[in-house]
Every structure is written in structure tokens, then in C-alpha cells.
C-alpha positions in Angstrom: -24.9 -6.8 17.2 -22.6 -7.5 14.2 -23.0 -3.9 12.9 -22.1 -2.5 16.3 -19.0 -4.7 16.4 -18.0 -3.5 12.9 -18.5 0.2 13.9 -16.3 -0.4 17.0 -13.7 -2.2 15.0 -13.6 0.7 12.5 -13.3 3.3 15.3 -10.3 1.4 16.7 -8.6 1.2 13.3 -9.1 4.8 12.6 -7.8 5.8 16.0 -4.7 3.6 15.4 -4.2 5.2 12.0 -4.3 8.7 13.4 -1.9 7.9 16.2 0.6 6.1 14.1 0.4 8.9 11.5 1.1 11.5 14.2 3.7 9.7 16.3 5.0 6.6 14.5 4.3 2.9 15.1 6.9 2.3 17.9 5.5 5.2 20.0 1.9 3.9 19.9 0.7 1.4 22.5 -2.4 -0.8 22.5 -3.6 1.1 25.6 -3.3 4.4 23.8 -5.3 3.0 20.8 -7.9 1.7 23.2 -8.2 5.1 25.0 -8.3 7.1 21.7 -11.1 4.8 20.4 -13.1 4.8 23.7 -12.8 1.0 24.3 -10.8 -1.2 26.7 -7.4 -2.6 25.8 -8.9 -6.1 26.1 -11.4 -5.3 23.4 -8.6 -4.1 21.1 -6.8 -7.5 21.7 -10.1 -9.3 21.2 -10.6 -7.8 17.7 -7.0 -7.9 16.5 -5.2 -10.6 18.5 -1.9 -8.7 18.9 -0.1 -5.5 17.8 0.8 -7.0 14.4 -2.8 -7.9 13.8 -3.8 -4.3 14.6 -1.2 -2.7 12.4 -2.1 -5.0 9.4 -5.8 -4.4 9.9 -5.3 -0.7 10.3 -3.5 -0.4 6.9 -5.9 -2.7 5.1 -8.8 -0.7 6.6 -7.3 2.6 5.3 -6.9 1.0 1.8 -10.5 0.0 1.9 -11.9 3.3 3.4 -9.9 5.5 1.0 -11.2 3.5 -2.0 -7.7 2.5 -3.1 -8.5 -1.3 -3.0 -11.6 -0.7 -5.2 -9.6 1.4 -7.6 -6.9 -1.3 -7.9 -9.6 -4.0 -8.6 -11.1 -1.7 -11.3 -7.8 -1.7 -13.2 -8.3 -5.5 -13.9 -11.3 -4.6 -16.0 -9.2 -2.5 -18.4 -7.1 -3.6 -21.3 -3.8 -5.0 -19.8 -1.6 -2.2 -20.9 -4.0 0.5 -19.7 -4.7 -1.5 -16.5 -1.0 -1.5 -15.6 -0.7 2.2 -16.4 -3.7 3.1 -14.3 -2.6 0.8 -11.5 0.8 2.6 -11.4 -0.8 6.0 -11.4 -3.2 5.0 -8.6 -0.4 3.7 -6.5 1.8 6.7 -7.1 -1.1 9.1 -6.4 -1.9 7.2 -3.1 1.7 7.5 -1.7 1.2 11.1 -0.4 -1.9 9.9 1.6 -0.1 7.0 3.2 3.4 8.3 3.4 3.5 9.2 7.1 2.2 5.8 8.2 4.2 3.9 5.6 7.4 5.6 6.7 6.6 4.9 10.3 6.0 1.2 9.6 9.1 0.9 7.4 11.3 2.6 10.0 9.8 0.5 12.9 10.2 -2.7 10.9 14.0 -2.5 11.7 13.3 -3.1 15.4 9.7 -4.3 15.7 8.5 -7.7 14.3 4.9 -6.3 14.6 5.7 -3.4 12.3 7.8 -5.6 10.0 4.9 -8.0 9.6 2.5 -5.1 8.8 5.0 -3.6 6.3 5.6 -6.9 4.5 1.8 -7.5 4.3 1.2 -4.2 2.5 4.2 -4.5 0.3 3.3 -8.1 -0.6 -0.2 -7.0 -1.5 1.2 -4.2 -3.7 3.6 -6.5 -5.5 0.8 -9.0 -6.1 -1.3 -6.3 -7.7 1.6 -5.6 -10.1 2.1 -9.3 -10.7 -1.6 -9.8 -11.7 -1.3 -6.8 -14.1 1.9 -8.1 -15.6 0.5 -11.7 -16.0 -2.4 -10.2 -18.0 0.1 -8.5 -20.2 2.0 -11.8 -20.6 -1.2 -13.6 -21.7 -1.8 -10.9 -24.3 1.8 -11.4 -25.6 2.6 -7.8 -24.6 5.3 -8.3 -21.9 8.7 -7.3 -23.2 11.1 -10.2 -24.0 13.5 -11.3 -21.3 11.0 -10.6 -18.5 9.3 -13.2 -16.4 6.1 -12.1 -14.7 7.7 -12.4 -11.3 10.9 -10.5 -12.3 8.8 -7.8 -13.9 6.6 -7.5 -10.8 9.7 -7.2 -8.6 11.0 -4.5 -11.0 7.8 -2.5 -11.0 7.5 -2.8 -7.2 11.1 -1.5 -6.7 10.8 1.2 -9.4 7.6 2.6 -7.8 8.6 2.1 -4.2 7.8 5.0 -1.9 11.5 5.5 -1.2 11.9 6.8 -4.7 8.9 9.1 -4.2 10.4 10.4 -0.9 13.8 11.1 -2.6 12.6 12.9 -5.6 9.4 14.6 -4.4 10.4 15.0 -0.8 14.1 15.7 -1.0 14.6 17.0 -4.5 11.3 19.0 -4.8 9.8 17.3 -7.8 6.1 17.8 -8.3 4.2 14.5 -7.5 2.6 14.7 -11.0 6.0 15.0 -12.7 7.3 12.0 -10.6 4.3 9.9 -11.5 4.4 10.7 -15.2 8.1 10.1 -15.6 8.0 6.9 -13.6 5.0 5.5 -15.4 6.3 6.3 -18.8 9.7 4.8 -18.0 8.2 1.5 -16.6 5.8 1.1 -19.5 8.6 1.7 -22.0 10.7 -1.0 -20.4 8.1 -3.7 -19.9 5.2 -3.3 -22.4 5.4 -4.2 -26.1 3.3 -2.0 -28.4 0.2 -3.6 -29.8 0.7 -5.9 -32.8 
């Protein structure tokens, strides 16, 4: 019975992702998600509680299904400087995959508390991944002077935010690889001391 519930839950989350990706968060109703996943609206509410719960679970499910969450966890087994670099490259490489949904959530966050909660949840998780990587650097004595772990995490989060990717790759036509390489090299040069 639990396996069937998980399969149903995953089907709902994937239907929600596809709808939000295609039409934006504000345009998608719980009824439409239910219809697209072949369940009742009551079952969607049963699994996720409310719209915010659905949007948060939807984005977390995509992180899991895409392997992004596992790749982030794997960076913690690397040396601290390499771990931060790989984490940044993983994130910047993941942006094109999530951009339509992330953009929809970010835009909807202005007027919808549900979308705002989902957006904050994902951005807080990303910032926390950066904070963990930078705390590892600090423990190794490799975080540049003048930076606290929290300030450095804020800086990395802001410098690698998807708005920068949209502006340079989307608006200015940079190749994603060029954007990632320049961003990563710049961030590492600012925050990471060379080995002793």
C-alpha cells in the first residue's frame, strides 16, 4: 500500500512540475494538477496539505529525481576547495533544467504566499549547501580573511543566483559553460585561500 501511495505522490508531483513549467505557478490550480495526474483534488490536498506544500514538494521531488540532491551531497566527500567548486558547477549546470519553474515561482512570489514559500524553501536549501561547503573551508583555514561563513554563503548565493544566469546567458547570449567557468573562477578567487 505504501508503494502505491508513493507512486501516486510522484505522479502528482511530476504533473505539477510539467504544468508549472508550461504555464507558470499562478495559472495552475490544484484541480488541474489532480486532473493531470488522474486523481481527485481531495487526494492532492491529502498528500500535500495546501498549495504551498505541493509547490515545495514538487521542487524537492525534481531535485531528487534529477539527481541534483545526490550530486550536492557527494561534494561533501571531496576536499573543501574542490567540493565548493564542484557544488558551484553542479548548481550552475542545473539552472537551465529548472529555469522555467524557478522563474515562474520567483515571479509568482510577488503576489502568492504559496509560491513565495516554495521559492524561499529552495533558495534557503541552496544557501545552506553553500554555507556547509564554506564552513568546511573555514575549518581547513582556507576561507579568505574578512569573510564569515554566513557572509560568504550569502555572497556565493547572490553571485550564483539564477538572475545572473538569465541576464548573461539568456539576455546577452553567453554560452552556459562560459558563464559557469567565469563565475566559478571569480568566486573561488575571492573566497578561497591557496593551500599552505
